[in-house]
N, C-alpha and C positions, 0 to 999 in steps of 0.2 A: 353266542347262546343259544339256548335251543326255544325252543317254542314254547311248553310247557312252563320252563324258568322264567319265561319273558311274561307271562302271565301272569302269574303269581306277582312277581313285580307292580304288574300294570294297575293288579286287584288292590293291590295294598300303600299305592297313591306314589309311585317310583317315578320320578321323569327322568331325563338326561338332556344332556344340550346337542347329542348327534344323536341321527340314526342310523339304524343300517338294513334295511330288510333283502336279503336274497334265499338264490335256495333252488328248489326244484319244482315248487308250486308256486307258476306266478299269478293266477288268481290270487292267493294268502297273501306275496307279497305288494302284489298293488291293493288289495285292501286293507292292511296292519299301516301304510303308507299312509294313508289316506283316513282312515280314524284318528290315527295319533294327529297328524294336523289338521282336523279336526279338533280335535280333544283341548290341543294347542292357541286354539284361535276360532276368532269366524272366518269365515269362508271369506271372503273379499279381503280378509290380514293377509293371504297362503298367495306365495307367488310361486308359480309354479314353471318349471322349467323344462322341456319334453325335449329326450334324445339328441338334436343335434343344433337344436334349440342356446345346448352347454358353453357358457361364455365361464371360464375362469374369472378376473378381473369383472364384470358383471354383477359374475353369485355373491363378489367379494365386497362390493359395493353396495349391496343390498344389503346385508349381514353385518356391515362395519356402521352403517346409521341408525343414527336416535329414531324411534320410536316414536311419534311426535301424535297421533289421534287411532292407534289403538295399543294394545298390551306388549304384542309380541309382535317381529320379524317372523315369518315364518316360512321359512325355503324347502319347497320339495323338488328333488332332481330326480328324473326320472333314465334314464340310459339303461342301453345294451351291451355297453361296452368299458372297461375297466377304466376311472375316471386316475391320473399319476397321482400317485404318493403324497410328492410334495402340495399338490392343488388344495385332496382330500383333507391332511395335516395343518396347510393353513386354514382354511375354511369350519373343523373345530377348534383351530384356534382363539379363532372371531369370535367365536361363539361359547369359550371359555371368558371373555375379558368381555364380553356385551351382552349384559344379562336380557338385555331385550330380542335377543336371537335365538335361531333353531334349526339347522337345520339335518333334514331327510333326502337320504338317498333309496330309493327303489330300480332298484337292480331287477332287470326281470333277463329272458334271456337263457341262452347256454352258455354262456361264457363264464371262466372258471374267474370267480372274482374273491377268492379264499388272500390273497397276498391284501387287496384292497383293504379287507375286513381286518388285517392285522392295526388299521389305523385306529382302530374302536377299543378303547381302553379307559379304566379307572380315570387315569391320569387327568382326563380332558375330558372325564364327564360325558362319555358316548360309551352306545352298546352297537354290537352286532348279534342281527337274531340270523340264522337260517334255516329255511324250511324244508323240509324229506316232502314228498312225493304221499300223503294221504291214503293210507290203509278206505275201504270198501268199506268201512263201516263210519271211521272218524267221515271221508265226505258226506256220505247221507247225514250224521249228527254236522256238519258245517253246514247243508245245502236246510236243511230242520230249520236251523235259528235263520235262513232267509225269510223262514215260510212264517217263520214266527215275524220280525220283523216287519211283513205285510200282512197281516192278518188273512192269512191267506191257511184252509183248509184243505189240507196236502197231508195224503199218512206215508212212512215211512217206505213202502211197497212203490205205490209211486213214482216216489223221490229216488229210488231205486232203476227203476223205469226208465225215467228220462233221464237219466247216469249213466244209463246204458248206451239212451237212445245216442247220446254224444261222445263215446266209450269213451266214459268215463274221462271229459272234458269240464272240472269246477266251473270256469265262464262260463261256457257255453249253457251249461244248466242252469245256475245262477240267471244268466239273460234271460232264457224262458221262464223263472218263474217271476219276472217285472211283467214281460207279456201273459202271462196266466192272471196275473192279481188284479187287469182290468177288466175279462170278465166277473169277477166280485161272484164266482159259484163253488163250489168243490170244487177238487180237482180229481177227472180221476182218469184212466189209464186211456179211455174210447177219446177224454179232450185233451190228452198232450198228443195224442194219433193225430186228432185231427188239429192241433195248432201249430204243434212246433214240426222241425224237420229235422231229424240226424241227420251225422256224419255222413250216414249211409244208406241205399233203400230197406236192408237188410237187417231187424234187431238182430243182435249180437245172443240173448237172450235164447230168443225164436231158435236159430243157427244150432246151440248147444243139445234143447230139446232133440230137435232131429237125429244131431249126431249120435245120443250116448241111449237117445230110444228105438235107435233101428230104420230111419225114416231117410229118405233122400236126400242129400245134401251138395248136391253138385251143382246146381243154380245158384244157392245162396251166398257156398265157397266160393264161386268164381264171380258175384256181385260184393263180397265183402272185400277181396283182393283185390278186382279190379276197378273197387270205388277207391284203395287206394289203400285200406290197411295194410299196415306194416305186415311184413309175416312174423317177426319177434314178437311180436303185440299180441298176432290174434294165440299163438304157440302158449305166452304167459296167463295167457283169457284164461285158457282153456287148462291148463295146469291150475288155475286159481279156481273153475271152478269142479274139477275132480277134489280136490280138496277139501267143496264145500260139499258135495256129495259124499266124501266120504267121514265128515264128520258129522254130516245127519247118520247114516249107516250108525258110524260110531255110537250116536246116541241113542239110535232104537235097540242097538243089541244092548244096553248099559240098562234104560231106563222101561224100553218095551212101548216108547210115546212120541211123539212129537210135538216139539215144544220147540218154536223158529225165536223166540224171543230170548231166549237159553242160550238158543244155536248160535246166531246173528249180533244179539243185542240187539233189535227191533223188528214191528214187524212185517209180514208181508200182508199180500192180499192172501185170502186163499185158495185161490187157483194158481198163482202159481207157488205158494208153500205145499200142495197135493200133489202138482208135477216134476217137484223137488225131490219130493219124495218118494215117490213113485220112480223115479229117478230111481234115488242109491238102494231100494231095493232090490234091485234088479241087477244087484250084482256082490258080489265074495269079496271079503276086503282082500285078499290077497291079490284081488285086481285090480284094485286102486291104485297097489304098488307099480304091477305093471304097466298104468295105462301114464301113471307120470314118467316113467325109467322109457318108454316108446318115445311120447313129446319132449323131453332134457335129454334123449339122443338128436334128436329131431334139430330140434333148438344146436345146440351144439355143431353137427353136422352142418347146418347155415353159418356157423360162426366161423370153420373151420376150414371148410372145406371151397377151393379156388374155385371158378370158370361152373360155377354152380348156374343155374335159371332159377333161382330161388321163388319164383310165384308157382312155376309148372312142377316143379319137385316139393311145393308143400302140403298145393293142391291134388301130387301123385299119393303124398303119405299119410293124408287125412280119407280123401278116399278109401286106401287100405285101409286103416283103424276103422274108417265106417264099416268095412265091407265086414269084417271078421269079428264083428259085434253083431252081425244077420243072423 
């Protein structure tokens, strides 16, 4: 089941005996696992099993017992590896016969959990929910929900700035919102810079402004890659930025004005919106296609050529691209 379908069922009050959350976004997997557990029982009634603590017999005994002092026995199992199908089926079967018990599997990491997910069916009144990497727009709206929960004053632009600072890691961004909530004041870019520390010393948006603005990118490029940013990730973020500029350029051509809310779906700080609009108008539409072809070709080369120093080659190609725009 996909997230949007599950959200509709959740809103309508549908519950299950067993839940499995997995996919490409660990933040959402953990968030949904914890939220469902808290909806089913009070915190003290939830038994949590983390990673190597998992023991089938102990889990089976917990779910099989009658709930004497609370309404439910809720078992939350967090795992980075698949659990044998026979054991999953057995735990779900216990929950089907013992109305006091519910089990939640929180499956995180890059393990392939698809076979495990096959155990979750209507027959056992259980559900598997698969999460995909959210788009930038979806991620900002997810973080905005966290802002509302904490009664923070933080705009969409500031959230995007924080999100990009952490190389689009939702967990790190949400953790920093917890830290910022303590300040009890409106959150600005300056406050984020002073209180939060991104995954790299170079903010990727600043790098893109230099790259497409004709600035010197040598130091920033070196810092991004030397501090651990994956070359393919950098290329993907670059093509995403090019597409953003193309969307702005196209909107200008159609309507003769800038409306960031219509283009992005949320408001950006005026200085960021104006900077991107300025970059978008520097180039003709056919140039954006050339830009995309350049970086897609680079990505293909990195993925297919053997005995290639990917770091050095990527830096050389970015410098070549930068020089072509001056």
